[in-house]
C-alpha positions in Angstrom: -23.8 -19.1 -57.1 -22.6 -15.5 -58.1 -19.6 -15.1 -60.3 -17.2 -12.5 -59.0 -16.5 -9.2 -61.2 -13.1 -10.7 -62.3 -14.3 -14.0 -63.4 -14.2 -14.4 -67.2 -15.7 -17.0 -69.4 -15.4 -16.4 -73.0 -14.3 -18.8 -75.8 -10.6 -17.6 -75.7 -10.2 -16.7 -72.1 -11.4 -18.1 -68.6 -10.5 -16.6 -65.5 -11.9 -18.3 -62.3 -10.8 -19.4 -58.9 -7.5 -17.9 -59.1 -6.6 -19.4 -62.5 -6.7 -17.9 -65.8 -6.7 -19.9 -69.2 -5.9 -18.0 -72.4 -6.0 -19.5 -75.9 -2.9 -18.0 -77.8 -1.2 -18.6 -81.1 1.3 -21.3 -81.0 4.7 -19.7 -82.0 6.1 -23.0 -83.0 3.6 -23.8 -85.7 0.3 -23.0 -87.2 -1.7 -24.2 -84.3 -3.0 -23.0 -81.0 -2.0 -23.3 -77.4 -3.6 -22.7 -74.2 -1.7 -20.9 -71.3 -2.6 -21.4 -67.7 -1.5 -18.7 -65.3 -2.0 -18.9 -61.5 -2.9 -15.5 -60.0 0.2 -13.8 -58.8 2.5 -15.8 -60.6 4.9 -14.2 -63.2 5.2 -17.2 -65.5 2.4 -19.5 -66.7 2.1 -22.8 -64.9 1.3 -24.8 -68.1 1.5 -24.0 -71.8 0.1 -26.8 -73.9 -1.3 -27.4 -77.5 -4.8 -26.5 -78.0 -7.3 -28.4 -80.5 -8.3 -26.6 -83.7 -11.9 -25.9 -84.2 -14.3 -27.5 -87.1 -13.0 -24.9 -89.5 -9.4 -26.1 -89.0 -8.4 -22.4 -88.7 -9.6 -21.1 -85.3 -9.2 -22.6 -82.0 -11.8 -24.7 -80.3 -13.5 -22.7 -77.7 -12.7 -23.2 -74.0 -15.5 -24.5 -71.8 -16.1 -25.5 -68.2 -14.8 -29.0 -68.7 -11.7 -28.0 -70.4 -11.0 -25.3 -67.9 -11.4 -27.6 -65.1 -9.2 -30.2 -66.7 -6.5 -27.7 -67.5 -6.5 -26.5 -63.8 -5.9 -30.1 -62.6 -3.2 -30.5 -65.1 -1.5 -27.2 -64.1 -1.6 -28.1 -60.3 -0.1 -31.5 -61.0 2.6 -29.7 -63.1 3.3 -27.3 -60.1 3.3 -30.2 -57.7 5.9 -32.2 -59.5 8.1 -28.9 -59.8 7.9 -28.4 -56.0 8.7 -32.1 -55.4 11.7 -31.8 -57.8 12.9 -28.7 -56.2 12.5 -30.3 -52.7 14.5 -33.3 -53.9 17.2 -31.1 -55.4 17.5 -29.3 -52.0 17.2 -31.9 -49.4 19.0 -35.1 -48.8 18.4 -37.6 -45.9 21.0 -40.3 -45.0 21.1 -42.9 -42.4 23.9 -45.0 -41.1 24.9 -47.1 -38.0 27.3 -45.4 -35.8 30.3 -47.2 -34.0 28.4 -47.3 -30.8 25.4 -49.1 -32.6 23.0 -46.2 -32.8 21.2 -45.5 -35.9 21.9 -41.8 -37.1 19.9 -39.9 -39.5 21.6 -36.9 -41.4 19.3 -34.1 -42.8 21.1 -32.0 -45.3 19.3 -29.0 -46.6 20.8 -26.7 -49.1 20.0 -23.0 -48.8 20.0 -21.4 -52.4 20.9 -17.9 -51.3 22.6 -16.2 -54.1 24.9 -14.0 -52.0 25.7 -16.9 -49.3 24.8 -20.4 -50.7 25.2 -22.9 -47.9 23.5 -25.9 -46.4 22.2 -26.9 -43.0 23.2 -30.4 -41.6 21.2 -31.9 -38.7 22.1 -35.2 -37.1 19.6 -37.1 -35.2 19.3 -40.3 -33.2 16.7 -42.4 -35.2 15.4 -44.2 -32.2 14.7 -41.0 -30.1 14.5 -38.6 -32.8 16.8 -36.5 -30.5 19.0 -33.8 -32.3 22.7 -34.8 -31.9 24.5 -32.0 -33.8 23.6 -29.3 -36.4 25.8 -27.0 -38.3 26.6 -25.3 -41.5 28.2 -26.6 -44.7 29.1 -26.0 -48.1 26.3 -27.0 -50.6 28.5 -29.2 -52.3 29.3 -31.4 -49.1 29.1 -34.9 -50.0 26.3 -36.8 -47.9 27.9 -40.3 -47.2 28.9 -42.4 -44.1 32.3 -41.2 -43.6 31.6 -37.5 -43.9 28.5 -38.1 -41.7 30.5 -39.9 -38.9 33.0 -37.2 -39.0 30.3 -34.4 -38.5 28.7 -36.2 -35.8 31.9 -36.8 -33.9 33.6 -33.5 -34.6 31.1 -30.9 -35.9 33.3 -30.4 -39.0 31.6 -30.5 -42.2 
């Protein structure tokens, strides 16, 4: 297996598989930290304390096992951030309409700086058929009365 020209593996900096780990001086105290960067990202995915070496002065060197663990941890952090962002921007609500149908409302906020808004879609839960869709303020409250009014009139 041949390393690419950009791969690096030295005691304070590893770069491989689109990830980079760099041991840095911890600005908050006398210790060290390791910063994990994903290629193409402007910010580190993870910055975490790093172990001191045997001399209690310099950092412990990075190795393959630590690098692999740091990649796994950074990926988990990014996944949690993505899940959190999705939860912040998406809501699903179901209710039983006056005619007995189960209706599902999907509310998705579009975080546009110039025109923040949300897209509302109403589906028949039995057939998954789209009943109505429209646009609303991102502050629209997802509840049974607002959902019923939207399905009936299209007003959000």
